[in-house]
VOPAGU-2260 file (C-alpha; in pm, 1 decimal, decimal comma):
REM VOPAGU-2260
SITE   aa  ch    i         X         Y         Z
SITE  UNK   A    0   -7488,3     132,6    1579,9
SITE  UNK   A    1   -7381,1      16,0    1926,0
SITE  UNK   A    2   -7403,8     261,2    2215,2
SITE  UNK   A    3   -7177,3     235,1    2517,5
SITE  UNK   A    4   -7284,2     410,8    2836,9
SITE  UNK   A    5   -7009,3     431,5    3094,1
SITE  UNK   A    6   -6685,8     568,3    3232,1
SITE  UNK   A    7   -6401,4     760,6    3072,4
SITE  UNK   A    8   -6070,2     766,1    3262,2
SITE  UNK   A    9   -5704,7     840,2    3224,5
SITE  UNK   A   10   -5481,0     563,5    3363,1
SITE  UNK   A   11   -5159,1     684,4    3527,2
SITE  UNK   A   12   -4922,9     389,1    3563,1
SITE  UNK   A   13   -4604,0     386,1    3772,1
SITE  UNK   A   14   -4378,6      80,8    3761,4
SITE  UNK   A   15   -4146,3      21,4    4055,4
SITE  UNK   A   16   -3949,1    -260,5    4211,6
SITE  UNK   A   17   -4055,7    -158,5    4561,1
SITE  UNK   A   18   -4383,4     -19,0    4695,8
SITE  UNK   A   19   -4302,2     238,5    4967,3
SITE  UNK   A   20   -4427,6     209,2    5321,8
SITE  UNK   A   21   -4603,5     493,2    5505,5
SITE  UNK   A   22   -4389,4     807,1    5500,9
SITE  UNK   A   23   -4132,0     650,9    5267,6
SITE  UNK   A   24   -4016,3     765,0    4924,3
SITE  UNK   A   25   -3879,7     534,1    4656,7
SITE  UNK   A   26   -3778,6     568,6    4293,2
SITE  UNK   A   27   -3988,7     418,2    4016,1
SITE  UNK   A   28   -3877,7     262,8    3689,9
SITE  UNK   A   29   -4126,1     421,1    3451,3
SITE  UNK   A   30   -4436,6     635,8    3421,4
SITE  UNK   A   31   -4693,2     587,4    3145,7
SITE  UNK   A   32   -5036,5     727,3    3070,2
SITE  UNK   A   33   -5304,2     518,3    2901,6
SITE  UNK   A   34   -5660,4     595,3    2803,0
SITE  UNK   A   35   -5901,4     391,2    3012,1
SITE  UNK   A   36   -6233,3     360,7    3188,2
SITE  UNK   A   37   -6443,6      54,1    3122,4
SITE  UNK   A   38   -6688,8     245,3    2906,4
SITE  UNK   A   39   -6420,8     403,3    2689,4
SITE  UNK   A   40   -6236,6      72,7    2661,2
SITE  UNK   A   41   -6544,9    -110,9    2543,1
SITE  UNK   A   42   -6643,2     149,6    2286,1
SITE  UNK   A   43   -6288,3     146,2    2143,1
SITE  UNK   A   44   -6305,3    -232,4    2115,2
SITE  UNK   A   45   -6629,1    -199,2    1916,7
SITE  UNK   A   46   -6494,0      69,8    1685,6
SITE  UNK   A   47   -6169,2    -118,3    1614,9
SITE  UNK   A   48   -6379,6    -402,7    1480,5
SITE  UNK   A   49   -6532,0    -168,0    1224,5
SITE  UNK   A   50   -6868,8    -121,7    1391,5
SITE  UNK   A   51   -7032,5     220,0    1416,3
SITE  UNK   A   52   -7023,2     320,1    1783,2
SITE  UNK   A   53   -7116,8     608,2    2009,0
SITE  UNK   A   54   -7010,2     692,7    2360,9
SITE  UNK   A   55   -7235,4     834,4    2631,2
SITE  UNK   A   56   -7030,3     943,2    2929,4
SITE  UNK   A   57   -6883,9    1240,6    3112,5
SITE  UNK   A   58   -6550,0    1424,1    3126,7
SITE  UNK   A   59   -6405,6    1734,6    3281,5
SITE  UNK   A   60   -6274,0    2009,5    3057,4
SITE  UNK   A   61   -5921,2    1953,1    3189,5
SITE  UNK   A   62   -5632,5    1829,7    2978,1
SITE  UNK   A   63   -5707,5    1464,9    3053,6
SITE  UNK   A   64   -6063,3    1513,1    2931,6
SITE  UNK   A   65   -5946,8    1681,3    2612,7
SITE  UNK   A   66   -5696,1    1404,4    2549,2
SITE  UNK   A   67   -5951,0    1129,4    2612,8
SITE  UNK   A   68   -6207,4    1283,2    2377,7
SITE  UNK   A   69   -5947,8    1339,9    2107,2
SITE  UNK   A   70   -5845,3     975,3    2133,5
SITE  UNK   A   71   -6205,4     853,9    2103,4
SITE  UNK   A   72   -6265,9    1076,2    1800,8
SITE  UNK   A   73   -5954,6     935,8    1631,8
SITE  UNK   A   74   -6117,4     593,5    1664,0
SITE  UNK   A   75   -6418,9     727,5    1467,1
SITE  UNK   A   76   -6638,5     709,4    1775,7
SITE  UNK   A   77   -6931,6     948,7    1806,1
SITE  UNK   A   78   -6861,0    1159,1    2117,0
SITE  UNK   A   79   -7141,2    1411,0    2063,5
SITE  UNK   A   80   -7315,5    1282,2    2376,5
SITE  UNK   A   81   -7020,0    1290,4    2613,1
SITE  UNK   A   82   -7118,0    1552,1    2871,4
SITE  UNK   A   83   -6854,4    1805,3    2978,7
SITE  UNK   A   84   -6833,7    1939,2    3335,4
SITE  UNK   A   85   -6595,3    2237,2    3371,9
SITE  UNK   A   86   -6592,5    2224,4    3752,0
SITE  UNK   A   87   -6499,5    1856,5    3780,9
SITE  UNK   A   88   -6191,7    1656,3    3687,4
SITE  UNK   A   89   -6190,8    1375,0    3435,7
SITE  UNK   A   90   -6181,3    1030,4    3597,2
SITE  UNK   A   91   -5834,1     905,8    3687,8
SITE  UNK   A   92   -5695,8     564,9    3783,0
SITE  UNK   A   93   -5364,0     580,1    3966,9
SITE  UNK   A   94   -5190,2     244,2    3924,2
SITE  UNK   A   95   -4873,9     120,0    4093,8
SITE  UNK   A   96   -4725,6    -191,0    3931,9
SITE  UNK   A   97   -4460,0    -386,3    4120,5
SITE  UNK   A   98   -4340,0    -742,9    4068,3
SITE  UNK   A   99   -4642,1    -839,2    3854,2
SITE  UNK   A  100   -4879,4    -705,7    4120,7
SITE  UNK   A  101   -5074,2    -381,0    4110,9
SITE  UNK   A  102   -5245,4    -136,8    4343,9
SITE  UNK   A  103   -5509,6      90,4    4197,1
SITE  UNK   A  104   -5686,6     400,6    4323,6
SITE  UNK   A  105   -5971,1     528,0    4105,8
SITE  UNK   A  106   -6102,6     881,8    4137,0
SITE  UNK   A  107   -6430,7     881,2    3938,2
SITE  UNK   A  108   -6448,1    1258,1    3894,9
SITE  UNK   A  109   -6691,5    1353,1    3617,8
SITE  UNK   A  110   -6806,8     993,3    3580,9
SITE  UNK   A  111   -7012,4    1043,0    3898,1
SITE  UNK   A  112   -7191,8    1337,2    3735,1
SITE  UNK   A  113   -7341,4    1123,7    3459,2
SITE  UNK   A  114   -7685,8    1105,9    3619,0
SITE  UNK   A  115   -8029,3     986,5    3514,5
SITE  UNK   A  116   -8098,9    1340,9    3394,1
SITE  UNK   A  117   -7825,5    1316,1    3131,5
SITE  UNK   A  118   -7952,8     975,2    3024,2
SITE  UNK   A  119   -8303,0    1116,3    2975,7
SITE  UNK   A  120   -8155,4    1395,5    2761,7
SITE  UNK   A  121   -8008,3    1140,3    2516,8
SITE  UNK   A  122   -8293,5     890,6    2536,9
SITE  UNK   A  123   -8377,7     927,9    2168,1
SITE  UNK   A  124   -8020,0     839,6    2073,3
SITE  UNK   A  125   -8020,9     534,9    2298,1
SITE  UNK   A  126   -8337,9     388,2    2148,6
SITE  UNK   A  127   -8191,1     412,4    1797,2
SITE  UNK   A  128   -7917,4     166,2    1895,3
SITE  UNK   A  129   -7885,9    -191,9    1774,0
SITE  UNK   A  130   -7744,9    -274,7    2116,7
SITE  UNK   A  131   -7632,6     -98,2    2433,0
SITE  UNK   A  132   -7335,5    -190,3    2652,1
SITE  UNK   A  133   -7322,3     -71,2    3014,7
SITE  UNK   A  134   -7085,1    -119,9    3309,2
SITE  UNK   A  135   -7092,9      -5,3    3672,0
SITE  UNK   A  136   -6828,3     269,3    3691,2
SITE  UNK   A  137   -7109,8     526,7    3678,9
SITE  UNK   A  138   -7383,9     580,0    3941,7
SITE  UNK   A  139   -7621,9     286,2    3994,7
SITE  UNK   A  140   -7929,3     503,5    3943,9
SITE  UNK   A  141   -7792,1     606,2    3605,6
SITE  UNK   A  142   -7744,3     243,7    3509,0
SITE  UNK   A  143   -8098,2     162,4    3619,6
SITE  UNK   A  144   -8245,3     445,8    3413,4
SITE  UNK   A  145   -8056,2     337,5    3102,4
SITE  UNK   A  146   -8153,6     -26,8    3147,3
SITE  UNK   A  147   -8518,0      67,4    3192,9
SITE  UNK   A  148   -8519,9     276,4    2874,0
SITE  UNK   A  149   -8369,8     -12,3    2680,4
SITE  UNK   A  150   -8614,4    -262,6    2827,8
SITE  UNK   A  151   -8911,7     -41,1    2745,9
SITE  UNK   A  152   -8796,9      -4,4    2383,6
SITE  UNK   A  153   -8675,9    -362,2    2327,3
SITE  UNK   A  154   -8311,0    -261,4    2287,2
SITE  UNK   A  155   -8081,2    -553,5    2382,2
SITE  UNK   A  156   -7830,1    -470,8    2656,5
SITE  UNK   A  157   -7504,3    -625,5    2769,1
SITE  UNK   A  158   -7442,0    -545,5    3136,3
SITE  UNK   A  159   -7082,4    -592,0    3247,3
SITE  UNK   A  160   -7130,6    -598,9    3628,9
SITE  UNK   A  161   -6805,2    -441,1    3740,1
SITE  UNK   A  162   -6731,4    -313,1    3994,3
SITE  UNK   A  163   -6977,3    -545,5    4165,3
SITE  UNK   A  164   -7035,2    -325,1    4469,5
SITE  UNK   A  165   -7254,9    -108,5    4242,5
SITE  UNK   A  166   -7467,7    -402,9    4129,7
SITE  UNK   A  167   -7839,0    -410,3    4214,0
SITE  UNK   A  168   -8062,4    -715,9    4185,9
SITE  UNK   A  169   -8320,4    -526,3    3980,7
SITE  UNK   A  170   -8063,0    -503,0    3700,9
SITE  UNK   A  171   -8097,3    -875,8    3632,7
SITE  UNK   A  172   -8441,4    -870,0    3472,0
SITE  UNK   A  173   -8366,0    -550,1    3280,6
SITE  UNK   A  174   -8047,2    -672,4    3112,5
SITE  UNK   A  175   -8043,2    -904,3    2812,5
SITE  UNK   A  176   -7696,5   -1042,4    2883,5
SITE  UNK   A  177   -7485,2   -1023,3    3201,4
SITE  UNK   A  178   -7111,3   -1091,6    3175,9
SITE  UNK   A  179   -6935,8   -1135,1    3513,4
SITE  UNK   A  180   -6613,9   -1324,2    3570,7
SITE  UNK   A  181   -6621,8   -1624,1    3806,2
SITE  UNK   A  182   -6560,7   -1434,5    4130,6
SITE  UNK   A  183   -6808,4   -1161,6    4035,2
SITE  UNK   A  184   -7069,6   -1425,6    3953,5
SITE  UNK   A  185   -7033,8   -1590,5    4294,4
SITE  UNK   A  186   -7042,7   -1256,0    4476,2
SITE  UNK   A  187   -7351,6   -1135,1    4291,2
SITE  UNK   A  188   -7564,7   -1448,8    4300,1
SITE  UNK   A  189   -7438,0   -1608,7    4621,2
SITE  UNK   A  190   -7418,2   -1961,2    4483,0
SITE  UNK   A  191   -7185,7   -2166,0    4267,3
SITE  UNK   A  192   -7140,0   -2076,3    3901,6
SITE  UNK   A  193   -7328,7   -2380,4    3770,2
SITE  UNK   A  194   -7641,4   -2297,4    3969,7
SITE  UNK   A  195   -7632,9   -1935,0    3860,6
SITE  UNK   A  196   -7593,9   -2026,3    3494,9
SITE  UNK   A  197   -7886,4   -2266,5    3513,2
SITE  UNK   A  198   -8106,0   -1996,3    3668,6
SITE  UNK   A  199   -8030,7   -1759,7    3382,0
SITE  UNK   A  200   -7995,3   -1960,9    3059,8
SITE  UNK   A  201   -7869,2   -1768,2    2758,2
SITE  UNK   A  202   -7846,4   -1453,4    2972,6
SITE  UNK   A  203   -7554,5   -1511,9    3205,7
SITE  UNK   A  204   -7215,8   -1550,5    3033,1
SITE  UNK   A  205   -6930,5   -1609,9    3277,0
SITE  UNK   A  206   -6580,0   -1522,5    3162,0
SITE  UNK   A  207   -6293,7   -1747,5    3270,0
SITE  UNK   A  208   -5983,6   -1543,8    3184,7
SITE  UNK   A  209   -5746,2   -1726,3    2952,2
SITE  UNK   A  210   -5961,2   -2038,9    2985,4
SITE  UNK   A  211   -6243,8   -1878,5    2785,0
SITE  UNK   A  212   -6606,5   -1842,2    2891,7
SITE  UNK   A  213   -6917,7   -2046,2    2962,1
SITE  UNK   A  214   -7297,4   -2025,3    2964,7
SITE  UNK   A  215   -7601,0   -2252,6    2995,1
SITE  UNK   A  216   -7821,7   -2288,0    2687,1
SITE  UNK   A  217   -8127,6   -2423,6    2870,0
SITE  UNK   A  218   -8026,2   -2785,2    2817,4
SITE  UNK   A  219   -7652,8   -2811,4    2874,6
SITE  UNK   A  220   -7350,6   -2616,3    2992,0
SITE  UNK   A  221   -7148,0   -2472,8    2705,6
SITE  UNK   A  222   -6773,5   -2411,6    2749,7
SITE  UNK   A  223   -6594,1   -2203,7    2486,5
SITE  UNK   A  224   -6220,5   -2235,1    2535,9
SITE  UNK   A  225   -5977,6   -1946,1    2516,6
SITE  UNK   A  226   -5697,5   -1899,5    2264,7
SITE  UNK   A  227   -5324,6   -1940,2    2312,2
SITE  UNK   A  228   -5158,4   -1602,6    2346,5
SITE  UNK   A  229   -4838,2   -1431,0    2453,6
SITE  UNK   A  230   -4965,2   -1232,7    2750,8
SITE  UNK   A  231   -4803,3    -896,5    2824,5
SITE  UNK   A  232   -5081,9    -710,1    3007,1
SITE  UNK   A  233   -5432,5    -838,0    3086,1
SITE  UNK   A  234   -5568,8    -488,4    3154,6
SITE  UNK   A  235   -5875,1    -434,7    2937,5
SITE  UNK   A  236   -5915,2    -796,7    2829,0
SITE  UNK   A  237   -6262,5    -815,2    2983,4
SITE  UNK   A  238   -6359,9    -487,5    2818,0
SITE  UNK   A  239   -6237,8    -618,8    2483,6
SITE  UNK   A  240   -6447,1    -931,3    2538,9
SITE  UNK   A  241   -6762,2    -729,2    2607,1
SITE  UNK   A  242   -6719,4    -495,4    2312,3
SITE  UNK   A  243   -6641,5    -781,9    2077,3
SITE  UNK   A  244   -6932,0    -987,2    2211,6
SITE  UNK   A  245   -7165,2    -698,0    2131,2
SITE  UNK   A  246   -7030,4    -665,8    1777,5
SITE  UNK   A  247   -7068,0   -1037,1    1708,5
SITE  UNK   A  248   -7425,4   -1046,6    1837,5
SITE  UNK   A  249   -7530,2    -747,9    1625,9
SITE  UNK   A  250   -7376,3    -918,7    1322,8
SITE  UNK   A  251   -7613,0   -1212,5    1367,5
SITE  UNK   A  252   -7392,4   -1464,6    1547,0
SITE  UNK   A  253   -7550,8   -1689,5    1808,2
SITE  UNK   A  254   -7424,4   -1678,1    2167,5
SITE  UNK   A  255   -7170,2   -1956,6    2125,6
SITE  UNK   A  256   -7028,5   -1805,0    1806,8
SITE  UNK   A  257   -7024,3   -1458,4    1962,5
SITE  UNK   A  258   -6839,1   -1580,1    2272,0
SITE  UNK   A  259   -6577,8   -1756,1    2057,4
SITE  UNK   A  260   -6529,3   -1435,7    1857,7
SITE  UNK   A  261   -6496,0   -1236,1    2181,4
SITE  UNK   A  262   -6247,1   -1487,1    2322,8
SITE  UNK   A  263   -6029,8   -1450,3    2012,8
SITE  UNK   A  264   -6042,9   -1072,5    2033,1
SITE  UNK   A  265   -5957,4   -1067,4    2404,4
SITE  UNK   A  266   -5664,4   -1304,1    2348,2
SITE  UNK   A  267   -5509,9   -1052,5    2109,0
SITE  UNK   A  268   -5570,6    -755,8    2337,4
SITE  UNK   A  269   -5339,8    -886,9    2611,7
SITE  UNK   A  270   -5035,7    -890,4    2385,2
SITE  UNK   A  271   -4960,9    -518,9    2439,6
SITE  UNK   A  272   -4944,4    -292,0    2743,2
SITE  UNK   A  273   -5248,2     -76,9    2820,8
SITE  UNK   A  274   -5618,8    -143,9    2804,9
SITE  UNK   A  275   -5678,7      -0,3    2458,6
SITE  UNK   A  276   -5337,5     -40,8    2295,6
SITE  UNK   A  277   -5380,2    -403,7    2197,3
SITE  UNK   A  278   -5747,1    -403,4    2100,4
SITE  UNK   A  279   -5757,0    -568,7    1758,3
SITE  UNK   A  280   -5902,1    -498,0    1416,3
SITE  UNK   A  281   -6159,4    -730,0    1262,5
SITE  UNK   A  282   -5894,8    -870,4    1030,2
SITE  UNK   A  283   -5673,8    -976,7    1319,8
SITE  UNK   A  284   -5962,8   -1143,9    1501,7
SITE  UNK   A  285   -6067,2   -1333,1    1190,1
SITE  UNK   A  286   -5709,5   -1444,4    1137,5
SITE  UNK   A  287   -5696,2   -1580,0    1490,5
SITE  UNK   A  288   -6023,8   -1759,2    1426,8
SITE  UNK   A  289   -5863,4   -1910,7    1116,1
SITE  UNK   A  290   -6125,3   -1757,5     891,4
SITE  UNK   A  291   -6073,9   -1592,0     557,2
SITE  UNK   A  292   -6101,2   -1214,9     555,3
């Protein structure tokens, strides 16, 4: 089983041709709600691929929280260890999309109440995991506690370091794999991508959007190209990559094979609107990889 520790949000998306100025009102073209949060996205990606998965996170008891939990349960995800906080709202991302650009305001809500105390309460569940996946939309101290538990019990961890302003240098030695994109890599390590990769062989995997991903194997730089796709919405592509990467690694693939699998999965995910809507089944990923099911 793979455990994901992270955020659960509801994405509220307004599409408009014109973003209003201060004090101005304008009409939008559409309003849509999507289930989101990097943690929830990644655990859905894992479950869609047929892997047993559990979510450790936090919600309010409001309607958005109820809807998010119901959605996760429909994906056959274990939500027993999602903590509920009646006096706090479920996390929300308010997204304005205009002319292929977006502006996003995230209100973490209950995500900020997932503390080290909650992680200690579910420690025994964490150490039963084949692998743990963590992101940074929950408090940094919570991330540190989870990483330390995994390190102490030899549980491999994928750390997706986003948003990077919550990243701490002590996370580096505790994580098994770190998966920033190019700009995140430069911001975190303060040097060019090549130098960073060479400092952390087989640990640092840098995603390159539709171009694929790369890592350093201790001898040479490995580039794994992306797949051709009909892009509709790139939201959640990185989360799909991380969830799929975790699945492939737990199924015995080496890093290069796992990255190629994750690239294929992410290329499918962008073909529908919404972070979770396009996340593929194992059959679809294998088809894109030109393998027999």
